[in-house]
VOPAGU-2260 file (C-alpha; in pm, 1 decimal, decimal comma):
REM VOPAGU-2260
SITE   aa  ch    i         X         Y         Z
SITE  MET   A    0    1568,4     767,9    7414,4
SITE  LYS   A    1    1718,7     429,2    7499,1
SITE  SER   A    2    1482,4     132,9    7459,9
SITE  PRO   A    3    1401,2     -55,6    7783,2
SITE  ILE   A    4    1548,4    -398,6    7834,1
SITE  PHE   A    5    1218,4    -559,4    7938,8
SITE  THR   A    6     856,2    -537,8    7834,4
SITE  VAL   A    7     576,1    -556,7    8090,3
SITE  ARG   A    8     228,6    -677,2    7989,4
SITE  THR   A    9     -50,5    -868,9    8148,4
SITE  ALA   A   10     -62,7   -1241,7    8074,0
SITE  ASN   A   11    -384,8   -1186,3    7876,2
SITE  ARG   A   12    -218,3    -911,6    7669,9
SITE  CYS   A   13      68,9   -1150,4    7589,4
SITE  ILE   A   14    -177,4   -1408,7    7458,5
SITE  GLU   A   15    -362,8   -1151,1    7246,5
SITE  ASP   A   16     -37,5   -1020,8    7101,7
SITE  ALA   A   17      80,1   -1375,3    7027,8
SITE  LYS   A   18    -235,8   -1442,1    6824,5
SITE  GLN   A   19    -100,7   -1197,4    6566,2
SITE  ILE   A   20     216,3   -1405,2    6522,8
SITE  PRO   A   21     198,5   -1685,5    6263,5
SITE  THR   A   22     206,3   -2036,0    6411,6
SITE  PRO   A   23     550,2   -2198,7    6353,5
SITE  MET   A   24     532,3   -2474,4    6093,9
SITE  MET   A   25     711,3   -2808,9    6091,1
SITE  LEU   A   26    1053,0   -2825,2    5929,4
SITE  PHE   A   27    1120,1   -3186,7    6025,3
SITE  ASP   A   28     797,5   -3337,4    6151,5
SITE  GLU   A   29     732,5   -3255,3    6518,2
SITE  LEU   A   30    1104,7   -3276,3    6587,5
SITE  TRP   A   31    1197,5   -2927,6    6459,6
SITE  PHE   A   32     974,6   -2625,6    6402,3
SITE  GLU   A   33    1027,8   -2284,3    6248,3
SITE  GLN   A   34    1214,8   -2029,6    6460,7
SITE  GLU   A   35    1356,8   -2297,4    6689,7
SITE  LEU   A   36    1716,6   -2359,0    6788,0
SITE  CYS   A   37    1753,1   -2736,3    6755,6
SITE  ILE   A   38    2047,2   -2960,9    6845,3
SITE  LEU   A   39    2088,0   -3292,3    6661,9
SITE  PHE   A   40    2339,7   -3516,8    6838,5
SITE  ALA   A   41    2476,9   -3869,9    6814,6
SITE  ASP   A   42    2793,2   -4077,2    6833,4
SITE  THR   A   43    3055,5   -4042,5    6560,9
SITE  ASN   A   44    2974,7   -4218,2    6230,5
SITE  VAL   A   45    2608,8   -4277,4    6313,2
SITE  GLY   A   46    2472,9   -4049,3    6040,1
SITE  LYS   A   47    2419,0   -3698,3    6178,0
SITE  SER   A   48    2542,4   -3531,8    5861,3
SITE  LEU   A   49    2342,5   -3766,3    5638,4
SITE  LEU   A   50    2021,2   -3679,3    5819,5
SITE  ALA   A   51    2102,2   -3307,9    5834,4
SITE  VAL   A   52    2168,6   -3287,8    5458,7
SITE  GLN   A   53    1850,6   -3486,4    5395,1
SITE  VAL   A   54    1649,9   -3242,2    5609,3
SITE  ALA   A   55    1817,7   -2945,8    5437,5
SITE  GLN   A   56    1726,3   -3083,7    5093,5
SITE  SER   A   57    1369,8   -3146,3    5209,1
SITE  ILE   A   58    1324,6   -2786,1    5326,8
SITE  ALA   A   59    1503,7   -2637,0    5025,7
SITE  SER   A   60    1291,7   -2834,7    4778,5
SITE  GLY   A   61     965,5   -2817,1    4973,6
SITE  THR   A   62     937,5   -3196,2    4954,0
SITE  ALA   A   63     874,5   -3397,6    5270,7
SITE  ILE   A   64    1096,8   -3693,3    5354,9
SITE  PRO   A   65     869,2   -4000,9    5324,2
SITE  GLY   A   66     737,3   -4085,2    5672,1
SITE  PHE   A   67     795,2   -3732,4    5804,6
SITE  GLN   A   68     580,7   -3420,3    5781,7
SITE  LEU   A   69     690,1   -3088,2    5631,9
SITE  GLY   A   70     482,8   -2773,3    5675,1
SITE  VAL   A   71     671,6   -2513,8    5468,5
SITE  PRO   A   72     724,6   -2443,4    5097,1
SITE  GLY   A   73    1068,9   -2469,1    4939,8
SITE  GLN   A   74    1305,0   -2199,1    5061,0
SITE  GLY   A   75    1668,5   -2105,3    5101,4
SITE  VAL   A   76    1878,4   -2312,6    5341,6
SITE  LEU   A   77    2233,5   -2225,3    5449,1
SITE  TYR   A   78    2426,7   -2542,2    5534,2
SITE  TYR   A   79    2758,5   -2476,4    5708,8
SITE  ASP   A   80    2965,6   -2790,7    5649,2
SITE  PHE   A   81    3281,9   -2822,3    5855,4
SITE  GLU   A   82    3288,0   -3203,2    5839,6
SITE  PHE   A   83    3359,7   -3274,4    5471,6
SITE  ASN   A   84    3569,8   -3110,2    5205,1
SITE  ASP   A   85    3427,6   -3064,2    4856,2
SITE  LYS   A   86    3564,3   -3392,9    4720,8
SITE  GLN   A   87    3433,8   -3594,5    5014,9
SITE  PHE   A   88    3091,2   -3433,2    4975,3
SITE  GLU   A   89    3091,3   -3508,4    4602,2
SITE  GLN   A   90    3187,0   -3873,1    4660,3
SITE  ARG   A   91    2916,9   -3920,4    4924,8
SITE  TYR   A   92    2644,5   -3804,4    4687,4
SITE  THR   A   93    2767,3   -3971,6    4366,5
SITE  ASN   A   94    2660,9   -4329,6    4294,1
SITE  PRO   A   95    2897,2   -4595,8    4148,8
SITE  PRO   A   96    2810,1   -4524,9    3781,9
SITE  GLY   A   97    2926,4   -4169,2    3844,9
SITE  ILE   A   98    2586,4   -3997,1    3857,7
SITE  SER   A   99    2567,9   -3723,3    4120,6
SITE  PHE   A  100    2252,1   -3629,2    4306,3
SITE  THR   A  101    2104,4   -3295,7    4196,6
SITE  PHE   A  102    2026,8   -3082,0    4500,2
SITE  SER   A  103    1773,6   -2800,5    4511,5
SITE  PRO   A  104    1916,4   -2465,4    4396,9
SITE  ASN   A  105    1780,6   -2327,1    4726,0
SITE  LEU   A  106    2042,4   -2524,4    4921,8
SITE  TYR   A  107    2368,2   -2337,4    4979,4
SITE  ARG   A  108    2665,5   -2528,7    5118,3
SITE  ILE   A  109    2920,1   -2315,8    5302,5
SITE  GLY   A  110    3261,7   -2449,3    5396,4
SITE  TYR   A  111    3587,5   -2331,4    5544,7
SITE  ASN   A  112    3794,0   -2113,4    5312,1
SITE  PRO   A  113    4142,1   -2271,2    5280,9
SITE  ASP   A  114    4283,4   -1929,4    5189,4
SITE  CYS   A  115    4185,2   -1792,9    5529,8
SITE  LYS   A  116    4516,6   -1762,7    5714,9
SITE  ALA   A  117    4383,1   -1630,7    6044,3
SITE  PRO   A  118    4569,4   -1807,3    6330,6
SITE  ARG   A  119    4253,9   -1809,7    6541,1
SITE  ILE   A  120    3898,4   -1773,8    6420,1
SITE  ARG   A  121    3712,3   -1542,7    6653,8
SITE  SER   A  122    3344,4   -1600,6    6721,9
SITE  GLN   A  123    3262,4   -1236,7    6640,7
SITE  ASP   A  124    3411,3   -1285,1    6293,5
SITE  VAL   A  125    3204,7   -1601,5    6246,2
SITE  PHE   A  126    2883,3   -1422,4    6339,0
SITE  ALA   A  127    2965,6   -1127,1    6116,1
SITE  GLU   A  128    2997,1   -1359,5    5815,7
SITE  ILE   A  129    2685,6   -1556,6    5906,0
SITE  ARG   A  130    2492,6   -1230,6    5933,3
SITE  SER   A  131    2614,7   -1126,1    5588,1
SITE  HIS   A  132    2509,3   -1462,1    5440,8
SITE  ILE   A  133    2159,9   -1429,3    5590,4
SITE  GLU   A  134    2119,5   -1085,2    5442,4
SITE  ARG   A  135    2264,8   -1173,2    5102,4
SITE  TYR   A  136    2077,0   -1500,1    5044,3
SITE  ARG   A  137    1765,2   -1399,8    5239,6
SITE  SER   A  138    1758,5   -1738,7    5408,8
SITE  ARG   A  139    1588,0   -1802,3    5741,0
SITE  VAL   A  140    1705,3   -2164,0    5785,2
SITE  LEU   A  141    2059,1   -2243,1    5904,9
SITE  ILE   A  142    2219,5   -2581,5    5967,7
SITE  ILE   A  143    2567,4   -2588,9    6123,9
SITE  ASP   A  144    2766,8   -2911,6    6098,8
SITE  ASN   A  145    2897,5   -2909,0    6361,2
SITE  LEU   A  146    2934,7   -2740,0    6698,0
SITE  SER   A  147    3263,9   -2921,7    6760,9
SITE  TYR   A  148    3426,1   -2715,0    6485,6
SITE  PHE   A  149    3374,5   -2400,9    6688,8
SITE  ALA   A  150    3458,7   -2576,4    7014,0
SITE  GLY   A  151    3794,0   -2677,8    6868,0
SITE  ASN   A  152    3881,2   -2366,2    6673,1
SITE  SER   A  153    3723,0   -2061,1    6827,5
SITE  LEU   A  154    3560,6   -2181,9    7149,9
SITE  GLU   A  155    3821,3   -2303,2    7394,5
SITE  THR   A  156    3603,7   -2377,6    7696,3
SITE  ALA   A  157    3259,6   -2513,1    7774,7
SITE  GLN   A  158    3159,7   -2163,3    7882,9
SITE  GLU   A  159    3259,1   -2026,2    7542,5
SITE  ALA   A  160    3042,5   -2293,3    7379,0
SITE  ILE   A  161    2750,1   -2176,0    7591,4
SITE  ASP   A  162    2827,2   -1814,5    7500,8
SITE  PHE   A  163    2826,2   -1920,5    7135,5
SITE  MET   A  164    2481,7   -2072,2    7184,2
SITE  ARG   A  165    2358,7   -1750,5    7342,1
SITE  GLU   A  166    2486,7   -1555,6    7042,9
SITE  MET   A  167    2305,9   -1798,3    6814,2
SITE  LYS   A  168    1984,1   -1732,9    7004,5
SITE  VAL   A  169    2033,6   -1356,9    6965,3
SITE  LEU   A  170    2085,2   -1407,7    6591,3
SITE  LYS   A  171    1776,6   -1629,7    6581,9
SITE  GLU   A  172    1559,3   -1364,1    6741,5
SITE  GLU   A  173    1701,8   -1084,5    6527,8
SITE  PHE   A  174    1627,9   -1257,6    6196,1
SITE  ARG   A  175    1351,9   -1499,0    6310,6
SITE  LEU   A  176    1574,9   -1789,7    6212,6
SITE  SER   A  177    1535,8   -2165,0    6234,6
SITE  ILE   A  178    1870,8   -2312,9    6337,9
SITE  MET   A  179    1992,5   -2671,4    6364,6
SITE  LEU   A  180    2327,1   -2739,5    6531,1
SITE  LEU   A  181    2493,6   -3080,1    6502,5
SITE  ALA   A  182    2687,6   -3207,5    6804,1
SITE  HIS   A  183    2874,5   -3518,8    6914,6
SITE  THR   A  184    2818,7   -3728,4    7223,0
SITE  PRO   A  185    3109,7   -3803,0    7456,6
SITE  LYS   A  186    3193,0   -4166,4    7529,7
SITE  ARG   A  187    2872,3   -4326,2    7652,2
SITE  ASN   A  188    2737,6   -4665,4    7756,8
SITE  LYS   A  189    2569,5   -4778,5    7435,0
SITE  SER   A  190    2366,1   -5035,4    7624,9
SITE  LEU   A  191    2156,6   -4755,2    7773,3
SITE  SER   A  192    1883,7   -4537,3    7634,4
SITE  ILE   A  193    2003,2   -4207,2    7487,8
SITE  THR   A  194    1924,7   -3914,2    7715,9
SITE  GLU   A  195    1989,6   -3542,1    7742,6
SITE  ALA   A  196    2295,7   -3623,4    7955,3
SITE  ASP   A  197    2462,4   -3780,3    7648,6
SITE  LEU   A  198    2492,8   -3443,0    7475,4
SITE  ALA   A  199    2845,6   -3307,7    7515,1
SITE  GLY   A  200    2821,0   -3000,6    7734,9
SITE  SER   A  201    2461,2   -3096,6    7806,0
SITE  ALA   A  202    2421,6   -2899,4    8127,5
SITE  GLY   A  203    2446,6   -2567,2    7947,7
SITE  LEU   A  204    2362,4   -2643,6    7586,2
SITE  SER   A  205    2035,2   -2828,7    7641,5
SITE  ARG   A  206    1889,7   -2543,7    7845,7
SITE  LEU   A  207    1947,8   -2303,3    7557,3
SITE  ALA   A  208    1800,1   -2531,4    7291,1
SITE  ASP   A  209    1432,0   -2534,0    7196,5
SITE  SER   A  210    1448,9   -2894,6    7078,4
SITE  LEU   A  211    1688,9   -3188,3    7107,7
SITE  ILE   A  212    1704,1   -3481,0    6864,6
SITE  ALA   A  213    1923,5   -3788,4    6909,8
SITE  ILE   A  214    2022,3   -4064,9    6667,5
SITE  GLY   A  215    2101,0   -4417,3    6784,8
SITE  LYS   A  216    2219,5   -4738,2    6616,4
SITE  GLY   A  217    1994,3   -5040,7    6612,0
SITE  CYS   A  218    2108,3   -5395,9    6679,4
SITE  GLU   A  219    1938,3   -5577,0    6391,6
SITE  SER   A  220    2172,9   -5465,0    6109,9
SITE  THR   A  221    2468,8   -5235,6    6049,3
SITE  ASP   A  222    2251,3   -4985,6    5861,3
SITE  GLN   A  223    1974,2   -4968,9    6121,9
SITE  ARG   A  224    1921,7   -4633,9    6294,0
SITE  TYR   A  225    1658,0   -4471,1    6510,1
SITE  ILE   A  226    1561,8   -4111,5    6581,6
SITE  LYS   A  227    1459,5   -4011,0    6931,2
SITE  GLN   A  228    1295,3   -3692,5    7054,1
SITE  ILE   A  229    1468,5   -3569,0    7371,1
SITE  LYS   A  230    1325,0   -3219,2    7415,1
SITE  VAL   A  231    1039,7   -3030,6    7249,6
SITE  ARG   A  232     859,6   -2702,5    7314,0
SITE  SER   A  233     622,3   -2660,7    7019,3
SITE  ALA   A  234     445,5   -2998,2    7037,5
SITE  MET   A  235     398,2   -3306,1    7253,8
SITE  LEU   A  236     695,0   -3534,8    7308,1
SITE  ASN   A  237     573,4   -3815,2    7084,1
SITE  TYR   A  238     897,5   -3991,2    6992,5
SITE  GLY   A  239    1055,6   -4076,6    7326,4
SITE  ALA   A  240    1182,3   -4411,7    7453,3
SITE  GLU   A  241     843,4   -4579,1    7409,1
SITE  LYS   A  242     812,2   -4478,1    7042,7
SITE  VAL   A  243    1134,4   -4401,3    6858,7
SITE  ILE   A  244    1140,5   -4359,2    6480,7
SITE  LYS   A  245    1293,9   -4667,3    6323,7
SITE  CYS   A  246    1498,4   -4610,9    6006,1
SITE  ARG   A  247    1769,9   -4760,2    5791,4
SITE  LEU   A  248    2046,7   -4597,8    5589,9
SITE  ALA   A  249    1983,7   -4636,7    5218,4
SITE  PRO   A  250    1966,8   -4429,6    4899,5
SITE  ARG   A  251    1625,3   -4305,8    4788,6
SITE  ASN   A  252    1591,1   -4138,1    4450,8
SITE  GLY   A  253    1967,8   -4104,9    4443,7
SITE  LEU   A  254    2003,9   -3938,2    4786,2
SITE  LEU   A  255    2168,0   -4141,6    5062,9
SITE  GLY   A  256    1986,4   -4088,0    5389,2
SITE  PHE   A  257    1739,7   -4219,9    5646,3
SITE  VAL   A  258    1456,6   -4436,5    5515,1
SITE  PHE   A  259    1153,2   -4447,6    5745,1
SITE  GLU   A  260    1049,8   -4797,9    5862,5
SITE  GLY   A  261     800,4   -4730,4    6141,4
SITE  TYR   A  262     810,2   -4702,2    6519,7
SITE  CYS   A  263     919,3   -4922,0    6809,7
SITE  GLU   A  264    1044,3   -4907,4    7167,2
SITE  GLU   A  265    1403,4   -4796,3    7200,8
SITE  SER   A  266    1482,1   -5094,6    7424,4
SITE  ASP   A  267    1394,7   -5328,4    7135,0
SITE  LEU   A  268    1681,8   -5183,0    6932,4
SITE  LEU   A  269    1951,5   -5219,3    7196,0
SITE  ARG   A  270    2188,4   -5511,2    7150,1
SITE  ALA   A  271    2058,5   -5831,9    7306,6
SITE  ALA   A  272    2383,6   -5869,9    7499,1
SITE  ASP   A  273    2330,1   -5526,4    7646,6
SITE  ARG   A  274    1978,3   -5591,2    7774,4
SITE  SER   A  275    2118,3   -5773,4    8076,2
SITE  ASP   A  276    2282,2   -5443,1    8175,8
SITE  ILE   A  277    1940,0   -5278,4    8178,2
SITE  ASN   A  278    1799,9   -5565,2    8383,7
SITE  ASP   A  279    2084,3   -5532,2    8634,5
SITE  GLN   A  280    2030,1   -5157,7    8666,4
SITE  VAL   A  281    1655,7   -5192,7    8721,0
SITE  LEU   A  282    1698,2   -5468,5    8979,3
SITE  GLY   A  283    1985,6   -5285,0    9147,2
SITE  LEU   A  284    1786,4   -4963,6    9183,6
SITE  HIS   A  285    1486,8   -5154,3    9316,3
SITE  ALA   A  286    1703,4   -5335,7    9571,7
SITE  GLN   A  287    1880,7   -5019,6    9684,7
SITE  TYR   A  288    1573,0   -4794,5    9681,1
SITE  PRO   A  289    1268,4   -5018,3    9736,1
SITE  ASP   A  290    1035,3   -4719,1    9760,9
SITE  LEU   A  291    1114,4   -4596,7    9410,0
SITE  SER   A  292     815,9   -4627,7    9177,8
SITE  GLN   A  293     835,0   -4798,3    8839,6
SITE  ALA   A  294     815,8   -4459,3    8670,3
SITE  GLU   A  295    1106,7   -4323,6    8875,0
SITE  ILE   A  296    1320,8   -4629,7    8800,3
SITE  ALA   A  297    1232,7   -4598,3    8430,3
SITE  ARG   A  298    1345,0   -4234,4    8423,4
SITE  LYS   A  299    1675,8   -4313,2    8593,1
SITE  VAL   A  300    1757,4   -4604,6    8362,0
SITE  GLY   A  301    1620,8   -4437,1    8049,3
SITE  VAL   A  302    1360,3   -4696,0    7949,9
SITE  ASN   A  303     982,1   -4694,2    7963,6
SITE  LYS   A  304     770,9   -4792,9    8264,3
SITE  MET   A  305     635,7   -5106,9    8096,0
SITE  ARG   A  306     990,5   -5233,3    8047,4
SITE  VAL   A  307    1061,5   -5190,4    8420,0
SITE  SER   A  308     736,6   -5367,9    8506,8
SITE  ARG   A  309     827,5   -5668,2    8289,9
SITE  ILE   A  310    1176,4   -5697,6    8439,5
SITE  LEU   A  311    1051,9   -5684,7    8797,3
SITE  ALA   A  312     763,3   -5922,9    8727,5
SITE  ARG   A  313     998,1   -6171,1    8561,4
SITE  GLU   A  314    1218,5   -6170,4    8871,4
SITE  GLY   A  315     916,8   -6205,7    9102,2
SITE  GLU   A  316     993,7   -5874,8    9272,7
SITE  ASP   A  317     740,1   -5671,4    9465,4
SITE  PHE   A  318     721,4   -5308,9    9363,0
SITE  PRO   A  319     515,6   -4998,1    9443,5
């Protein structure tokens, strides 16, 4: 007999059944939990791959990144790397004296096979191989670097990218996977706070993701970065514009990555020359829509309410 498509239970029955399911643990602090489909996105050359490899090593070794929580023991991680070839990867993780970082044996790096002569890589072939890797290596954590590879090689339209995401969710449910996808941002105004709208294909992709993480560049030094929580389902949104995670790029114990430095407001890390743009936007919105509240203006501009209050107070503006 064919299985039904839907299940029907009372809300109370759903809660009782859910109590038998283990609580998802943190893979990367409260930014990414077990059995979530997460998207990590940023501009080019900001450090997405550095952070993703660092997170992969943390999960594989069972060792938390200093400043971030980890709730799982060491386990197998499949890292699909379509950004770097083997030599580039080796050079990134080898210091000047020629000593290479030793990764956990639980971390498997998977790259494109140069002997594959297929004129077009079909998504069904990709999923067939991923499924075989999951079964062979018994891994429940996948990181794919990055979504643009599929968008450029097997996914020709935005709709195909969304279909790819749906297939990833099916795979996630089938194997109870934790998946992180890396993605680029299109050209954006770097003077503004990073938002969900900065994710390429955001309208469809963000709806299908359980969590969204963004990386931005700080203004104080060339190696300054910050991590911002855009979407979360398994916890409170604790690392938004009012409290981003401040980091710098540096090696630690031989591994180049993000070094935790504390928390601050995102607006504090925007370039000083760009802050006038934020001021102009706040004042412009207030002038055009005088009934907008501070909170509404803050959401539209992508800063926190206190920032809006300070700008308006400094200009002697009345506001609701």
